[in-house]
C-alpha positions as YAML, in Angstrom:
chain: A
units: angstrom
residues:
- id: 1
  name: MET
  ca: [2.99, 40.95, -137.62]
- id: 2
  name: LYS
  ca: [3.62, 40.22, -133.98]
- id: 3
  name: GLN
  ca: [6.55, 42.26, -132.63]
- id: 4
  name: GLN
  ca: [9.44, 40.19, -131.31]
- id: 5
  name: TYR
  ca: [11.06, 41.36, -128.09]
- id: 6
  name: MET
  ca: [14.59, 40.39, -127.26]
- id: 7
  name: LEU
  ca: [16.57, 41.03, -124.13]
- id: 8
  name: PRO
  ca: [19.30, 43.54, -125.02]
- id: 9
  name: LEU
  ca: [22.37, 41.58, -124.04]
- id: 10
  name: ASP
  ca: [25.45, 42.95, -125.77]
- id: 11
  name: GLN
  ca: [29.05, 42.28, -124.86]
- id: 12
  name: ASN
  ca: [29.41, 45.45, -122.80]
- id: 13
  name: THR
  ca: [26.38, 44.57, -120.67]
- id: 14
  name: ILE
  ca: [27.69, 41.08, -119.97]
- id: 15
  name: ILE
  ca: [31.21, 42.31, -119.23]
- id: 16
  name: ASN
  ca: [29.90, 45.01, -116.88]
- id: 17
  name: PHE
  ca: [27.70, 42.45, -115.14]
- id: 18
  name: LEU
  ca: [30.70, 40.23, -114.49]
- id: 19
  name: PHE
  ca: [32.90, 43.20, -113.53]
- id: 20
  name: TYR
  ca: [30.47, 44.38, -110.88]
- id: 21
  name: SER
  ca: [29.78, 40.83, -109.70]
- id: 22
  name: PHE
  ca: [33.45, 40.29, -108.91]
- id: 23
  name: PHE
  ca: [33.83, 43.72, -107.28]
- id: 24
  name: TYR
  ca: [30.75, 43.23, -105.09]
- id: 25
  name: LEU
  ca: [32.12, 39.83, -104.17]
- id: 26
  name: LEU
  ca: [35.41, 41.39, -103.04]
- id: 27
  name: PHE
  ca: [33.65, 44.16, -101.12]
- id: 28
  name: ALA
  ca: [30.68, 42.33, -99.55]
- id: 29
  name: VAL
  ca: [32.03, 38.93, -98.49]
- id: 30
  name: PRO
  ca: [34.58, 40.56, -96.13]
- id: 31
  name: LEU
  ca: [31.75, 42.69, -94.68]
- id: 32
  name: THR
  ca: [29.73, 39.56, -93.88]
- id: 33
  name: LEU
  ca: [32.80, 37.85, -92.42]
- id: 34
  name: SER
  ca: [33.72, 40.84, -90.25]
- id: 35
  name: TYR
  ca: [30.17, 41.25, -88.95]
- id: 36
  name: ARG
  ca: [29.75, 37.55, -88.31]
- id: 37
  name: THR
  ca: [32.95, 37.47, -86.26]
- id: 38
  name: THR
  ca: [32.89, 40.86, -84.52]
- id: 39
  name: ARG
  ca: [29.16, 41.78, -84.50]
- id: 40
  name: VAL
  ca: [30.11, 45.31, -85.54]
- id: 41
  name: MET
  ca: [27.94, 46.92, -88.21]
- id: 42
  name: ASN
  ca: [30.80, 48.91, -89.68]
- id: 43
  name: PHE
  ca: [29.90, 51.83, -91.96]
- id: 44
  name: ALA
  ca: [33.59, 52.72, -92.21]
- id: 45
  name: HIS
  ca: [33.78, 49.68, -94.48]
- id: 46
  name: ALA
  ca: [33.33, 52.17, -97.34]
- id: 47
  name: ASN
  ca: [36.63, 53.79, -96.36]
- id: 48
  name: PHE
  ca: [38.50, 50.52, -96.81]
- id: 49
  name: ILE
  ca: [37.46, 50.57, -100.47]
- id: 50
  name: THR
  ca: [38.43, 54.21, -100.92]
- id: 51
  name: TYR
  ca: [41.76, 54.01, -99.11]
- id: 52
  name: GLY
  ca: [42.72, 50.95, -101.14]
- id: 53
  name: ALA
  ca: [41.92, 52.88, -104.30]
- id: 54
  name: TYR
  ca: [43.90, 55.90, -103.15]
- id: 55
  name: VAL
  ca: [46.98, 53.84, -102.38]
- id: 56
  name: ALA
  ca: [47.03, 53.08, -106.11]
- id: 57
  name: VAL
  ca: [46.21, 56.71, -106.97]
- id: 58
  name: PHE
  ca: [49.01, 58.18, -104.85]
- id: 59
  name: LEU
  ca: [51.51, 55.61, -106.09]
- id: 60
  name: ASN
  ca: [50.63, 56.44, -109.68]
- id: 61
  name: GLY
  ca: [50.28, 60.21, -109.32]
- id: 62
  name: LEU
  ca: [53.33, 60.80, -107.13]
- id: 63
  name: LEU
  ca: [55.70, 58.01, -108.15]
- id: 64
  name: GLY
  ca: [54.45, 57.01, -111.60]
- id: 65
  name: ASN
  ca: [53.79, 53.44, -110.48]
- id: 66
  name: GLN
  ca: [52.06, 51.25, -113.07]
- id: 67
  name: SER
  ca: [52.28, 47.95, -111.22]
- id: 68
  name: LEU
  ca: [48.88, 46.75, -110.05]
- id: 69
  name: LEU
  ca: [50.49, 44.02, -107.99]
- id: 70
  name: LEU
  ca: [52.45, 46.57, -105.94]
- id: 71
  name: SER
  ca: [49.34, 48.71, -105.54]
- id: 72
  name: CYS
  ca: [47.33, 45.72, -104.31]
- id: 73
  name: LEU
  ca: [49.98, 44.66, -101.79]
- id: 74
  name: LEU
  ca: [50.23, 48.14, -100.29]
- id: 75
  name: ALA
  ca: [46.45, 48.58, -100.43]
- id: 76
  name: PHE
  ca: [46.05, 45.39, -98.39]
- id: 77
  name: LEU
  ca: [48.44, 46.73, -95.75]
- id: 78
  name: VAL
  ca: [46.90, 50.21, -95.59]
- id: 79
  name: SER
  ca: [43.23, 49.21, -95.55]
- id: 80
  name: GLY
  ca: [43.94, 46.27, -93.24]
- id: 81
  name: THR
  ca: [45.82, 48.55, -90.85]
- id: 82
  name: LEU
  ca: [42.96, 51.07, -90.98]
- id: 83
  name: ALA
  ca: [40.51, 48.32, -90.04]
- id: 84
  name: VAL
  ca: [42.71, 47.10, -87.16]
- id: 85
  name: ALA
  ca: [43.20, 50.66, -85.90]
- id: 86
  name: SER
  ca: [39.43, 51.18, -85.90]
- id: 87
  name: HIS
  ca: [39.07, 48.06, -83.78]
- id: 88
  name: ILE
  ca: [41.87, 48.86, -81.33]
- id: 89
  name: PHE
  ca: [41.11, 52.53, -80.77]
- id: 90
  name: VAL
  ca: [37.33, 52.67, -81.17]
- id: 91
  name: PHE
  ca: [35.37, 49.41, -81.36]
- id: 92
  name: LYS
  ca: [37.19, 47.44, -78.65]
- id: 93
  name: PRO
  ca: [37.28, 50.26, -76.03]
- id: 94
  name: LEU
  ca: [33.56, 50.85, -76.54]
- id: 95
  name: SER
  ca: [32.82, 47.14, -76.31]
- id: 96
  name: ASP
  ca: [34.92, 46.78, -73.14]
- id: 97
  name: ARG
  ca: [32.85, 49.55, -71.54]
- id: 98
  name: GLY
  ca: [29.64, 47.73, -72.30]
- id: 99
  name: ALA
  ca: [28.51, 49.84, -75.22]
- id: 100
  name: SER
  ca: [25.63, 48.44, -77.23]
- id: 101
  name: MET
  ca: [26.03, 47.34, -80.83]
- id: 102
  name: SER
  ca: [23.87, 50.29, -81.87]
- id: 103
  name: LEU
  ca: [26.29, 52.72, -80.22]
- id: 104
  name: ILE
  ca: [29.28, 51.04, -81.84]
- id: 105
  name: MET
  ca: [27.51, 51.27, -85.20]
- id: 106
  name: ILE
  ca: [27.01, 55.00, -84.67]
- id: 107
  name: ALA
  ca: [30.71, 55.29, -83.77]
- id: 108
  name: SER
  ca: [31.56, 53.59, -87.08]
- id: 109
  name: MET
  ca: [29.54, 56.28, -88.87]
- id: 110
  name: GLY
  ca: [31.70, 58.88, -87.13]
- id: 111
  name: LEU
  ca: [34.81, 57.06, -88.30]
- id: 112
  name: TRP
  ca: [33.36, 56.95, -91.82]
- id: 113
  name: ILE
  ca: [33.04, 60.73, -91.88]
- id: 114
  name: MET
  ca: [36.41, 61.34, -90.22]
- id: 115
  name: TYR
  ca: [38.29, 59.05, -92.60]
- id: 116
  name: ASN
  ca: [36.67, 60.84, -95.55]
- id: 117
  name: TYR
  ca: [37.93, 64.23, -94.41]
- id: 118
  name: VAL
  ca: [41.39, 62.83, -93.63]
- id: 119
  name: LEU
  ca: [41.58, 61.54, -97.20]
- id: 120
  name: TYR
  ca: [40.51, 64.93, -98.58]
- id: 121
  name: MET
  ca: [43.32, 66.50, -96.54]
- id: 122
  name: LEU
  ca: [45.85, 64.01, -97.88]
- id: 123
  name: ALA
  ca: [44.63, 64.64, -101.44]
- id: 124
  name: ASP
  ca: [45.05, 68.40, -100.96]
- id: 125
  name: ILE
  ca: [48.55, 67.97, -99.52]
- id: 126
  name: ALA
  ca: [49.53, 65.69, -102.41]
- id: 127
  name: HIS
  ca: [48.11, 68.25, -104.85]
- id: 128
  name: ALA
  ca: [50.18, 71.01, -103.25]
- id: 129
  name: LEU
  ca: [53.33, 68.91, -103.57]
- id: 130
  name: SER
  ca: [52.83, 67.65, -107.12]
- id: 131
  name: GLY
  ca: [50.25, 69.86, -108.80]
- id: 132
  name: VAL
  ca: [48.20, 66.76, -109.69]
- id: 133
  name: ASN
  ca: [44.46, 66.78, -109.07]
- id: 134
  name: PHE
  ca: [43.92, 63.90, -106.64]
- id: 135
  name: VAL
  ca: [40.33, 64.80, -105.74]
- id: 136
  name: SER
  ca: [39.21, 63.57, -109.15]
- id: 137
  name: TYR
  ca: [41.70, 61.09, -110.62]
- id: 138
  name: GLY
  ca: [41.29, 59.26, -113.92]
- id: 139
  name: ARG
  ca: [41.53, 55.57, -114.69]
- id: 140
  name: ILE
  ca: [44.99, 54.07, -114.19]
- id: 141
  name: LEU
  ca: [46.54, 51.90, -116.90]
- id: 142
  name: TYR
  ca: [48.75, 49.18, -115.44]
- id: 143
  name: ASN
  ca: [51.46, 47.39, -117.39]
- id: 144
  name: ASP
  ca: [51.77, 44.18, -115.37]
- id: 145
  name: VAL
  ca: [48.31, 42.75, -116.12]
- id: 146
  name: PRO
  ca: [47.85, 41.65, -119.75]
- id: 147
  name: GLU
  ca: [44.72, 41.93, -121.86]
- id: 148
  name: ILE
  ca: [43.27, 38.68, -123.17]
- id: 149
  name: THR
  ca: [41.23, 38.16, -126.33]
- id: 150
  name: ILE
  ca: [38.93, 35.13, -126.49]
- id: 151
  name: GLY
  ca: [36.99, 34.53, -129.68]
- id: 152
  name: GLY
  ca: [37.07, 38.20, -130.62]
- id: 153
  name: LEU
  ca: [36.05, 39.26, -127.09]
- id: 154
  name: ARG
  ca: [38.65, 41.54, -125.52]
- id: 155
  name: LEU
  ca: [39.05, 41.21, -121.77]
- id: 156
  name: SER
  ca: [40.90, 44.13, -120.23]
- id: 157
  name: GLY
  ca: [43.69, 43.82, -117.70]
- id: 158
  name: GLY
  ca: [41.33, 45.18, -115.04]
- id: 159
  name: PHE
  ca: [38.84, 42.39, -115.76]
- id: 160
  name: ILE
  ca: [41.54, 39.75, -115.48]
- id: 161
  name: ALA
  ca: [42.77, 41.30, -112.23]
- id: 162
  name: VAL
  ca: [39.37, 41.43, -110.53]
- id: 163
  name: LEU
  ca: [38.55, 37.90, -111.73]
- id: 164
  name: VAL
  ca: [41.80, 36.53, -110.29]
- id: 165
  name: ALA
  ca: [41.34, 38.51, -107.06]
- id: 166
  name: ALA
  ca: [37.74, 37.34, -106.56]
- id: 167
  name: VAL
  ca: [38.53, 33.69, -107.25]
- id: 168
  name: GLY
  ca: [41.68, 33.96, -105.12]
- id: 169
  name: MET
  ca: [39.67, 35.39, -102.22]
- id: 170
  name: VAL
  ca: [37.12, 32.57, -102.38]
- id: 171
  name: VAL
  ca: [39.83, 29.89, -102.47]
- id: 172
  name: PHE
  ca: [41.83, 31.58, -99.70]
- id: 173
  name: LEU
  ca: [38.85, 31.98, -97.37]
- id: 174
  name: TYR
  ca: [37.71, 28.40, -97.96]
- id: 175
  name: PHE
  ca: [41.06, 26.89, -97.03]
- id: 176
  name: PHE
  ca: [41.76, 29.44, -94.29]
- id: 177
  name: LEU
  ca: [38.42, 28.98, -92.52]
- id: 178
  name: ASN
  ca: [38.28, 25.21, -92.94]
- id: 179
  name: LYS
  ca: [41.87, 24.00, -92.89]
- id: 180
  name: THR
  ca: [43.81, 26.26, -90.50]
- id: 181
  name: SER
  ca: [43.62, 26.47, -86.72]
- id: 182
  name: LEU
  ca: [43.26, 30.25, -86.80]
- id: 183
  name: GLY
  ca: [40.45, 30.01, -89.35]
- id: 184
  name: LYS
  ca: [38.63, 27.42, -87.26]
- id: 185
  name: ALA
  ca: [39.08, 29.66, -84.22]
- id: 186
  name: MET
  ca: [37.53, 32.51, -86.21]
- id: 187
  name: ARG
  ca: [34.53, 30.34, -87.02]
- id: 188
  name: ALA
  ca: [34.22, 29.34, -83.37]
- id: 189
  name: VAL
  ca: [34.23, 32.98, -82.26]
- id: 190
  name: ALA
  ca: [31.64, 33.79, -84.91]
- id: 191
  name: ASP
  ca: [29.35, 30.92, -83.88]
- id: 192
  name: ASN
  ca: [29.63, 31.22, -80.09]
- id: 193
  name: PRO
  ca: [32.07, 33.85, -78.73]
- id: 194
  name: VAL
  ca: [31.43, 32.97, -75.07]
- id: 195
  name: LEU
  ca: [32.05, 29.25, -75.55]
- id: 196
  name: ALA
  ca: [35.09, 30.00, -77.71]
- id: 197
  name: GLU
  ca: [36.60, 32.16, -74.97]
- id: 198
  name: ILE
  ca: [35.90, 29.50, -72.33]
- id: 199
  name: SER
  ca: [37.62, 26.98, -74.59]
- id: 200
  name: GLY
  ca: [40.79, 29.08, -74.49]
- id: 201
  name: ILE
  ca: [40.54, 30.70, -77.90]
- id: 202
  name: PRO
  ca: [42.15, 34.19, -77.79]
- id: 203
  name: ARG
  ca: [39.07, 36.11, -78.93]
- id: 204
  name: ASN
  ca: [40.75, 39.50, -79.22]
- id: 205
  name: LYS
  ca: [43.58, 38.09, -81.34]
- id: 206
  name: VAL
  ca: [41.08, 36.36, -83.62]
- id: 207
  name: ILE
  ca: [39.04, 39.55, -84.03]
- id: 208
  name: THR
  ca: [42.17, 41.58, -84.77]
- id: 209
  name: VAL
  ca: [43.20, 39.12, -87.49]
- id: 210
  name: THR
  ca: [39.66, 39.22, -88.85]
- id: 211
  name: TRP
  ca: [39.81, 43.00, -89.24]
- id: 212
  name: LEU
  ca: [43.22, 42.79, -90.91]
- id: 213
  name: ILE
  ca: [42.09, 40.17, -93.44]
- id: 214
  name: THR
  ca: [38.70, 41.70, -94.24]
- id: 215
  name: GLY
  ca: [39.96, 45.27, -94.45]
- id: 216
  name: GLY
  ca: [42.92, 44.15, -96.55]
- id: 217
  name: ILE
  ca: [40.83, 42.20, -99.05]
- id: 218
  name: VAL
  ca: [38.49, 45.17, -99.52]
- id: 219
  name: GLY
  ca: [41.55, 47.40, -100.03]
- id: 220
  name: ILE
  ca: [42.75, 45.11, -102.82]
- id: 221
  name: GLY
  ca: [39.36, 45.48, -104.48]
- id: 222
  name: GLY
  ca: [39.66, 49.24, -104.17]
- id: 223
  name: ALA
  ca: [43.07, 49.23, -105.82]
- id: 224
  name: ILE
  ca: [41.77, 47.14, -108.73]
- id: 225
  name: TRP
  ca: [38.78, 49.50, -109.04]
- id: 226
  name: THR
  ca: [41.17, 52.21, -110.27]
- id: 227
  name: SER
  ca: [41.76, 50.16, -113.43]
- id: 228
  name: PHE
  ca: [38.02, 50.05, -114.15]
- id: 229
  name: SER
  ca: [36.40, 53.26, -112.92]
- id: 230
  name: GLY
  ca: [36.67, 56.36, -115.08]
- id: 231
  name: THR
  ca: [37.16, 58.60, -112.06]
- id: 232
  name: VAL
  ca: [38.36, 57.96, -108.50]
- id: 233
  name: THR
  ca: [37.35, 60.41, -105.76]
- id: 234
  name: PRO
  ca: [37.51, 60.42, -101.93]
- id: 235
  name: THR
  ca: [33.87, 59.26, -101.97]
- id: 236
  name: THR
  ca: [34.43, 56.28, -104.27]
- id: 237
  name: GLY
  ca: [33.62, 53.77, -101.53]
- id: 238
  name: ASP
  ca: [30.60, 55.77, -100.38]
- id: 239
  name: ALA
  ca: [29.07, 55.49, -103.84]
- id: 240
  name: MET
  ca: [29.11, 51.68, -103.57]
- id: 241
  name: ILE
  ca: [28.14, 51.21, -99.92]
- id: 242
  name: LEU
  ca: [24.43, 50.76, -100.76]
- id: 243
  name: GLN
  ca: [25.19, 47.88, -103.11]
- id: 244
  name: VAL
  ca: [27.71, 46.32, -100.73]
- id: 245
  name: PHE
  ca: [25.31, 46.32, -97.78]
- id: 246
  name: THR
  ca: [22.48, 45.02, -99.95]
- id: 247
  name: VAL
  ca: [24.65, 42.11, -101.08]
- id: 248
  name: ALA
  ca: [25.64, 41.38, -97.47]
- id: 249
  name: PHE
  ca: [22.00, 41.52, -96.36]
- id: 250
  name: ILE
  ca: [21.10, 38.95, -99.00]
- id: 251
  name: GLY
  ca: [23.50, 36.69, -97.12]
- id: 252
  name: GLY
  ca: [21.80, 37.64, -93.85]
- id: 253
  name: LEU
  ca: [25.16, 38.99, -92.61]
- id: 254
  name: VAL
  ca: [25.88, 35.36, -91.77]
- id: 255
  name: SER
  ca: [26.33, 33.22, -94.87]
- id: 256
  name: LEU
  ca: [29.39, 33.82, -97.02]
- id: 257
  name: VAL
  ca: [27.95, 31.61, -99.76]
- id: 258
  name: LYS
  ca: [24.65, 33.51, -99.91]
- id: 259
  name: THR
  ca: [26.57, 36.79, -99.87]
- id: 260
  name: GLY
  ca: [28.53, 35.57, -102.88]
- id: 261
  name: ILE
  ca: [25.28, 34.71, -104.65]
- id: 262
  name: GLY
  ca: [23.95, 38.14, -103.70]
- id: 263
  name: ALA
  ca: [26.89, 39.78, -105.45]
- id: 264
  name: PHE
  ca: [25.81, 38.24, -108.76]
- id: 265
  name: VAL
  ca: [22.13, 38.99, -108.09]
- id: 266
  name: ILE
  ca: [22.69, 42.71, -107.49]
- id: 267
  name: ALA
  ca: [25.09, 42.99, -110.43]
- id: 268
  name: LEU
  ca: [22.48, 41.25, -112.60]
- id: 269
  name: ILE
  ca: [19.74, 43.65, -111.46]
- id: 270
  name: GLU
  ca: [21.91, 46.72, -111.99]
- id: 271
  name: ASN
  ca: [23.23, 45.79, -115.42]
- id: 272
  name: VAL
  ca: [20.99, 43.27, -117.19]
- id: 273
  name: GLY
  ca: [17.86, 44.39, -115.32]
- id: 274
  name: ILE
  ca: [18.25, 48.08, -116.14]
- id: 275
  name: SER
  ca: [19.15, 47.20, -119.74]
- id: 276
  name: PHE
  ca: [15.91, 45.25, -120.00]
- id: 277
  name: LEU
  ca: [13.82, 48.05, -118.44]
- id: 278
  name: ASN
  ca: [15.48, 50.67, -120.64]
- id: 279
  name: ALA
  ca: [14.87, 48.75, -123.88]
- id: 280
  name: TRP
  ca: [11.29, 47.69, -123.13]
- id: 281
  name: PHE
  ca: [9.90, 50.51, -120.99]
- id: 282
  name: GLY
  ca: [12.27, 53.43, -121.54]
- id: 283
  name: VAL
  ca: [13.46, 53.51, -117.92]
- id: 284
  name: PRO
  ca: [16.61, 55.70, -117.75]
- id: 285
  name: THR
  ca: [19.81, 53.81, -116.99]
- id: 286
  name: SER
  ca: [20.41, 56.26, -114.12]
- id: 287
  name: PHE
  ca: [17.75, 54.27, -112.23]
- id: 288
  name: ARG
  ca: [20.16, 51.35, -111.73]
- id: 289
  name: THR
  ca: [20.95, 52.44, -108.16]
- id: 290
  name: PHE
  ca: [17.24, 52.88, -107.46]
- id: 291
  name: LEU
  ca: [16.72, 49.20, -108.34]
- id: 292
  name: THR
  ca: [19.29, 48.26, -105.71]
- id: 293
  name: PHE
  ca: [17.57, 50.52, -103.18]
- id: 294
  name: VAL
  ca: [14.23, 48.81, -103.84]
- id: 295
  name: THR
  ca: [15.91, 45.43, -103.44]
- id: 296
  name: LEU
  ca: [17.40, 46.54, -100.11]
- id: 297
  name: ILE
  ca: [14.01, 47.70, -98.79]
- id: 298
  name: VAL
  ca: [12.36, 44.43, -99.82]
- id: 299
  name: ILE
  ca: [15.08, 42.41, -98.06]
- id: 300
  name: LEU
  ca: [14.87, 44.48, -94.87]
- id: 301
  name: ILE
  ca: [11.10, 44.06, -94.73]
- id: 302
  name: ALA
  ca: [10.69, 40.48, -95.91]
- id: 303
  name: PHE
  ca: [13.95, 38.82, -94.86]
- id: 304
  name: PRO
  ca: [15.61, 41.11, -92.27]
- id: 305
  name: PRO
  ca: [19.09, 40.09, -91.13]
- id: 306
  name: LEU
  ca: [18.67, 39.18, -87.46]
- id: 307
  name: GLY
  ca: [22.01, 40.68, -86.54]
- id: 308
  name: ALA
  ca: [21.01, 44.04, -88.01]
- id: 309
  name: ALA
  ca: [18.30, 44.47, -85.34]
- id: 310
  name: GLY
  ca: [15.74, 42.74, -87.54]
- id: 311
  name: GLY
  ca: [12.87, 44.22, -89.48]
- id: 312
  name: LEU
  ca: [9.15, 44.49, -88.97]
- id: 313
  name: PRO
  ca: [8.31, 40.82, -89.72]
- id: 314
  name: PHE
  ca: [11.06, 39.61, -87.39]
- id: 315
  name: ARG
  ca: [9.91, 41.84, -84.54]
- id: 316
  name: TYR
  ca: [6.28, 40.84, -85.18]
- id: 317
  name: ARG
  ca: [7.09, 37.14, -85.16]
- id: 318
  name: ARG
  ca: [9.23, 37.53, -82.06]
- id: 319
  name: LYS
  ca: [6.45, 39.42, -80.27]
- id: 320
  name: ARG
  ca: [3.86, 36.79, -81.14]
- id: 321
  name: GLY
  ca: [6.21, 34.03, -80.06]
...
């Protein structure tokens, strides 16, 4: 009898696929928007995720907070402020002195490392004050986001929160970028910064607002992550930076729509794809990150984002041209 093969799609696989899709959406779309507007390849983007998560962790561990809404609001302020501070004290001074984008990217790597160690210090201080282990903090259960059951399928409060946040971000960015004067100014700066400045658009103000919005949105995603992840550490954002950049590269660091599609593609590869490979070929589920890495390499070689210095095909085509 011919053996029948079926794709192993259980409820957990589908739920995890959607979970990660929405998280990657929250983390990667702001990265594309910030790069498109500022031209800064910011590796400290990972810190915006982690600091947003740790706002929720400190609120819960020190004050007993169980309101996800409060955590998200404060996470937006903290991560948004961190992004603006990076711009004011590092990116803008370097840019004003004529530093190349490569040098500014390297500076962002320095910020990435520095912010990590600052967070470790804060976690140690909080541990000394409370006796709570903040370097490895468990999942937080919030009481202001209800669980929903649909046809026997239980959707956790964290799922509802990330769904609402992802949809809310898409709706907000659509109306902000298309219907408001500041949003249109942001698009003008992204498309042609020189012409925008000649036209009287305050470029520095627009870039500052861009950092606030993008850093803040990522911080909200980080806060919601604490309701999903089993453990939160000061390297939480670092563990997702490969996926986030891969998703942004699918969008070419230019298209918000393609970045959104990329979020679902990478989540599909990491969850449904690895489930398929595990069931049919015995590939360990620990290879899920490797699949993303392979996807990233393929994108960089075959379809390199022009703003990221391009890849071999781009340089070859440019040389021939």
